[in-house]
N, C-alpha and C positions, 0 to 999 in steps of 0.2 A: 260951726264945722259939722259936716254930715257924719252921723254915727256909722253908716255903712262903710264909708271910706276908712274910718278908724278900725273897725272890726276886721275888714279884709287886710289892711296893712299890718295890724298886730298879729293876726293869725299867720300871715306869710312870714313875718319876722321869726315867730316861734318855730315854724316848720324849718326854715333855713338854719336857724340856730341849732336845732336838734341834728340836722344832717351834716353840719360843718363843725361848729365848736364842740357840740356834744360828742361826736365821734372822735374828734381830735383828743379830747380829754380821756375818753375810754381807751383808745388804741395807742396813743403816743405818750400819755402821762401815766395811766394806771396799767397799761399793757394787759388788757383782758385776755384771758386764756380759755378758749372754748373747750379745751380738753381737760381743764381742771375739774376735779371731783368736788361737788358742793356739799355742804353739811346736810342738805335734804336727803342725800344718798348715804353719805358716810355715817350719819347719826340717825338715820331714819327710825322713827318709833311709831309712825302713824297716829301720833297725838299732836305734837308740835312741829316735828320735822317730817314734812311730806312733800315729795317732788310734785310740782304743780305746773300745769299748762300755763304758758306765759300770759295768755289773754285772761285766764281766770285770776292769775296773780296780779295782773295789772288792775283788774276790777277791785280786788281786795285792797291793794296798795293805794290806788287812787281815792277810793271812798274813805279809807282810814285817815289819810293825810288831809283830805278836804274837810269833811264834817261841815260845820257852819262857818268855819274860818274865812274862806274866800267870799262869803256873803256878808258876814257881820263887819269884818275889817274894812273893806271898801265902802260899805254903807255908812261908816263913820268917817272914813278918810276923805270922802268927797266934800266934807265941810270946808276944806281948804281949797276947793275947786277940783275939777276933774283932771286938770293938767298934771299936777304933782302926783296924784294917785296913779294915773296912767303910766307916767314915766317910771315910778318906783316899781310897779308891777312888771313892766316889760324888762327893764334892765336888772331888777332884782331877781326875777325868775331865771333869766338866761345866764347871768354871770355869777350869781351867788347861790340861789336856791337849787338850781339843777346840779351844780358842782357839789354842794353840801349833801343833797339827797343821794346822789350816785356814789360819792366818796364813802359815806357811812355804810351804804349797802355793800360795796366791794370789800371794805375793810372787815366787815362782819362775815362775809362769805369766806374770807381767808382766815377768819379767827373762830371757827367752829360755831358760827351763828350766834355768837355772844353779842350783848348790847355794847354800844359805843362806850358806855361807862366802864364795863367790865374789861373791854379790850384795852383801855387806856393804861392798864397796869403794865402790859408788855411793851407799849409804845413809849410811855413816860415812866411811871413807877406805881407801886402799890398804894402809896398815900393818895395820889391823884385819883386812883380807882375808887377808893372809899369816899373821898370828897365828891367826886362826880356822881356816884350812885346816890349819895344823900341828896344832892341837888335835884337829880332826876326824880327820886321818890317824892320830894316836896312838890315838884312841878306836876307830876301825874296825879298826886293826891288831890290837888286843886281841880284838875280836869275832871276827875271822876265825880267829885262832890258837886261841882258847878253844873256839869252836863246832866246829871240826874235831875237837878232843879230845872234846868232849861227845858228838858223834855217834858217834865211835869207842867211847866208853864205853857209850852206849846200845845199840849193836849187840851189845856183850858182855852187857849186862843183858837185852836183848830180842832174842835171835837170830831169833825168828820175824818180826821186822820187816825183815830183810835183803832177802828176795825181793820183798816188796811195794814197798819204797822204791826199789829199782833198776828194777823193772818199771814204776814210775810214769814213768820217763824216756821210754820209747817211747810209752806211753799219752799223755803230754803232747804229744809231737811229733805224734802222729796227731790230737789235738784241735786243735792249732794249724793243721795242714794243712786239717782239716775246716772250721774257721771262716774262715781267711784265704784259702785257695786255692779252696775249694768254696763259699764264702759260706754255710756251714751255720749253723743256728740255735745260738747259744751255749748257750742253756738246755738244749736236748735233747742237744747235744754234751757238755755238762758232766755231765748225768745219765748218759749212756752211759759216759763216761770213769770216773765214780765207781763205776758198776756193775762195770766191769772191775777197778777198783782193789780193790773189796771181795772180788772173786773171788780176787785175788792174796793178800789178807789171810788168807783161808781156807787157801790153798795154803801160805803162810808159817807158819801155825799148825801145820800137819801136817809141814812140812819146814823146821824152823829150821836156820840156818846159823851155825856158829861156826868162825872161822878158827883153824887150828892154828899153832903156832910154825913160821915159815918161815925156814930157814937161821939159826936161832938168834935171829930177830927177833921181838919181841913183837907179837902181832896188833894191838894198839892203834896201834903205829907204822905198820904196814902200812895200816890203815884211814885214818890221817891222811894218808898219802901219796896214797892213792886219792882221798880227798875233796878235797884241794887240787888234784889234777889235774882232777877234775870241776868244781871251782869256776872254774878257768881257762877250761875249755871253755864253761861256762854263761855266763861273763861276756862272751866275744867273739862268741857267737852272736847273731843278731837277737833282740830281746826277745820277739817273737811266736812264735818257734820253740820255746822251751823254758821260759824263766823265767816268762813271763806265763801260759801254759796250765797249767804245773805249779802255780803259786800259785792259779789258779782252781780246779783240782781240790782242792787243799788247803783252800780256803775251804769247799767242800762237805763235806769231811771234818770240819772244825771245826763247821760248822752241825749236821751229823748228831750229832757227839759232844755238843754243847751240848743238842740236842733230846733225846737219850737221858737226859742228866742232868735236864733239865726234867721229862720224863715220870716219871723215877724219884722226883724230889722230890715231884711231885704225888701219886704213888701211895703213897709211904712216909710223907711229911710228917715227916721225922726232926726231933726237937728239937735245938737248938744246945746240945750237951752240954758243949762246951768253955767255959771261963770267958770272960766278956765282957771283962774287963780283968785283966791280970797286970802289975803295976807293975815288979816286979824279978825277971824270970826268972833262974834260976841261970846265971851266966857270961855273960849277954847284955849288950850295950852299952845305954846309956840309950834309952828309948822315943823321946825327942826328942833329937837329930835323926834317929836311926837309921831309924825307920819310913819316913821320906820318901825315904830313899836305897835301902833294901831293897826296898820296893814302888815300882817305876818304871813298867814297862809295866802297864797297868791303871789308872794314875792320870796320870802324865806321864813321858815318857822322851825324852831328847835324841836318841836314835837315830831316833825318829819323824820329826824334822825333816829328817834325811838321806834318808829314804825319800820324804817329801813333795816335797822340793826336788831329790832326786837322780834318782829313777826315775819316780815318778807324774806329776810336772809335765811330763815329756817324752811322756806318753801320754794325759793328760787332754784331751778334745776340746772342752770348753766350761767357762767359768768357773762356769756355773750348776750343773755337776755336782761342783764342788770340795767343796761342803759334804757331799754324800752320801758321796763317796769318803773324805775325811779325817775330819771330825767323826763321820760315821756309823760309820766303822771304829773310831775311838777309843772311842765309847760302847759299841759292840758288844764291844770288848775289855774294857771295864769290866764288862759282863755276865759275860763269861768269868771274869774275876778274882773276881767275887762267887760264881760257881758253884764255883770252886776253894776259896774260903773255906768255903762250905757243905759241900763234899765232905769237908773236913778237920774243921771244927768240929762237923759233925753226922754225916756219913757214917762217919768214923773210929770214932765212938762206937757204931755199930751192931754192930761185931765187929772185934776185933783179937787176933791170936795173939801173945802175948809170946814172948820168946826161950826162956823156961822151958817154953813149951807151954801156958800158961794162957790161957783165953779171957777177954778183957777187954771191957767195954762201958762206954758213957757217959763220964763225966769221967775214969775210970781209964784208959781206952784212950788218950785225949788226953794225959794226964799221963805215960803210959808212953813215948809216942813223943816228947814234948817235955819230957823229963826235965831237959835243960839245953841251952845254946846249941850246944855241940859236937855233941850228938846230933841236933839239928835242922838243922845247917848243911851237912852233906855232900850231894852230888848224889843219891845213892841214897836218903838220908833225905828230902830235899825231894820228890823225885818219888814215893818209896814212900808217903808220907802221902797224896798225891793219888790215886795208883793204887788204894790200898786203900780209901780212902773212896769214890771214884767207883765202884769195882766193887761195893761194898756197896749203893750206891744203885741202880745200873743193873741188877743181877742180878734185881731184882723184875720186870723186863720179860720174863723167861724166857730171855734169851740166856745160853748156857753161860758159866761163869766163864772157862774157858780162852780162849774166843773174845773175851770182853770185854777181857781183858788183852792179847790180840793186837791188837785194834782200838786200844786206848789206847797200846800200844807203838809201833805204826805212826804214830799221831797225833803222839806226842812226837818221834819221829825225823824225820818229814816236816816238822814246823815248825822244828826245829833246822836242817834242810837248807835250808829257805826263807831263814832268817836268813843262813846261810853264803853261798849264791849271790847273794843280794841285797846283802850287805855287800861281797862281792868286786867286784861291778859298780859299787857306789857308790865303792869305793876307786879303781877305774879312773878314774872321773870326777875324784876328788880329786887323784890323781897328775897327771892332765892339766892341771887348773887350777893346781896348784902349779908345774908345768913351764912353763906359759905365763906365770906371774908372773915367772919368771927367764929367760924366752925361751930355754928349752932344748928345742928342737923334737924331738929324738929320743924324748922321753918323752911327746909329745902324741899318739902313735899308740896304737891300742887294744891291739895285741899287747905293745908295750914297757911301757905303763902297767899292763896286767894282770899282766905278768911281775913288775913291781915289787911289786904288791899281793900276789901269791902268794908270791914269794920272801921278802919281808920277814916275812910271817906264818910261813913255813917256818923262817926263822932264829930268830924269837922262840920258836916251838914247840920247836925242838931245841937251843936255846942251852945246855940242861943235858943234852942227849943222850937224853932220855926221851920227848920229844913233849909234855911238860907244862910247858915253860918259860914259857908265857903265864900260868900260875897264879902266877908270881912277881909279876906286875903286877896280877893280878886284884883284890887288896884295894883298889886305887885306882879300879877301874872304875866302881863304883856312884856314887861321888861325882863323878867326871869326867863320867859320862853325864848326871847331873842338872845339873851345871854347864853342860854344853852346852845343855840345855833352857833354863836361865836366861839364857844369852847369846843364844840364839835369840829369846827373848821380848824381850830388850833391843833387838835389831835390829828386831823387829816394832814395838816401841813407838816408836822413832825414825822408822820408815817411816810410821806412822800420823800422828805429830806433823808430819812434813814435809808431809803431805797436808792438814793442817788439820782432822784428824778427832779426835774424842775417843779418847784412847789408854788410858783407865783400864782397859779390859778386858784389856790386855796389861801395863800398867805395874804394877798391883797384884800379879798373879801373878809378874812379873819380880822385884819386890822380895822376895817370899817365897822364891822359888827361889834367888836369889843369897845371901840371908841364910842359908837352911838349908844350902846347900852349903858356904858359908864355915865355918859351925859344924861341919859334918861333916868337912871337910878338916882343920880345926884339931884335932879329936878324933883323926883318923887320924894326923896328924903326931906328936901326943903319944904315941900307941900305938907308932908305928914308932920313935920316939926311945928309948922305954923298952926296946924290943926290940933296939936297936942295928942296926936295918935301915936303913943309911945310903943304900942305893939308892933305896928308896921315899921316904925323907925328901927326898933330892935331887930326885927327879921331882915329888913333891908340892909342894915349895917352888917349883920352876920353873913348874909349872902355875898355882899361885897368883899368881905374878908376872905371867905372861901374862894371867891373868884381870883383875888390877888394871890392867894396861897397857891392855887392850881397853876396860875400863869408863871409864877416864880419857879415852881418845881419844873414846869415844862421848859423854861428858858435855861435853867441849870443843866437839864439833860441836853438841850439843844446845843449849848456851848461845848459840851464834851464830844459831840459828833464831828467827824472829819468833814471837810467841805465837800460839796457835790463835785467840784472840779477834781479834787484829790481822788475821790472814789471812782471817777469815770475813767481813770487811766489804769 
């Protein structure tokens, strides 16, 4: 099948879904109110609560939810063929992810900008609030520790990205000053900032930086320490100083990268040389439920609810902009995930150099890279498939290959950095909310809460002395992240039911996500048991118990509510 036809068809589906189902959900189910005062105004502190132009907020939200997720997930998911990956991305984004992201943002906007975990106390009860916040803390802890490691590894893989990524910091600060202090036009400011950014990419391509071993310390460890220090600083600064303008610049980067892939696909029109369906890839877990856990961002991801209700709700200036910021970002992320599938399933087949030096094309190229689960599951393998395929497609535009790889390398590191600093800021809010639950005032301040966020990630990263300690818990992350999405949909369902509104748009996706994550967790526990990995068995069982406890609490509350029909009269 031709990749161009797929790309055009999927993009049209997403656009129509936004204009029809998305607006139906916003107007008829959640009843958005343009006149409602948002927390960015009522609680404005010019630190976390800042009314923000919807295009700037879209950039922040989009890059925060995306990160490397819509690249890494599809890059692994295509091992079962591009057909299942494509179907899950399209239907997941439209009917599950977009509802999940929009619902969590709207609920937070109407709940003083609090996180979905904090808000659950008013929707369900206080016990669920504490349980939910503990689960969120665990999830974000893994994200911070793992992404610090991922960025460090990416700096090693793409040394040409070091200069541009660090020079992006002063460029972002200048952009924030231009927009907020000088009332500059965000569009022209963003264009100018991205222009400077691409100049630094050229600079980085000619002057790559690789850290040497310092006092016998591995460069990976040095990078992790530097990145955690950066995450601390980024978290305590006012959001409009660094985090927001940096994400806005990265959104331009992403749009440019997607545009280059679009143009390349239009010019090359590569066929989908990879198989449509591979039922039993060598060494891979079963297609179901694994696909729905492996591909999260690009379809649905629990981390999105933390961004929606953690940072974006504190910056959104109107309920009427919530659909554009949340669902618009989710569907755009879906397009990115589809582009990744095409880059691998079609672009990889244009040319691949095997380890033996042979030039492979078509299905042979795909089979060489995805020979088995272990070959496709490493970070370099995941990103390598995308980089190779995307480069094959983009080079038809005439851009030199070395520059394409520099652009894509910076693209990857920038998005990983966005996830790191956004996650650290979200964790600060979570620590503050947990501390307030136990009335422990010392941890309700931004410096102490951020310190807990960073130090806990440091302890996890270095629990084995290598900086890779978080990888011990990583096998649980995919399932826990999707469990978080299911529980968020559970809260959204009860919220809608309380308001006397038809809750099926959240209820059906909730049932699916809770069922699929329970199945995936059971499969994980069986695997951990056979491998005698008692740590992961213990943590997995504990998380499952917390999940069941929260669901039982929710259904007990649900049963006490009058029916929708009764309340509608």
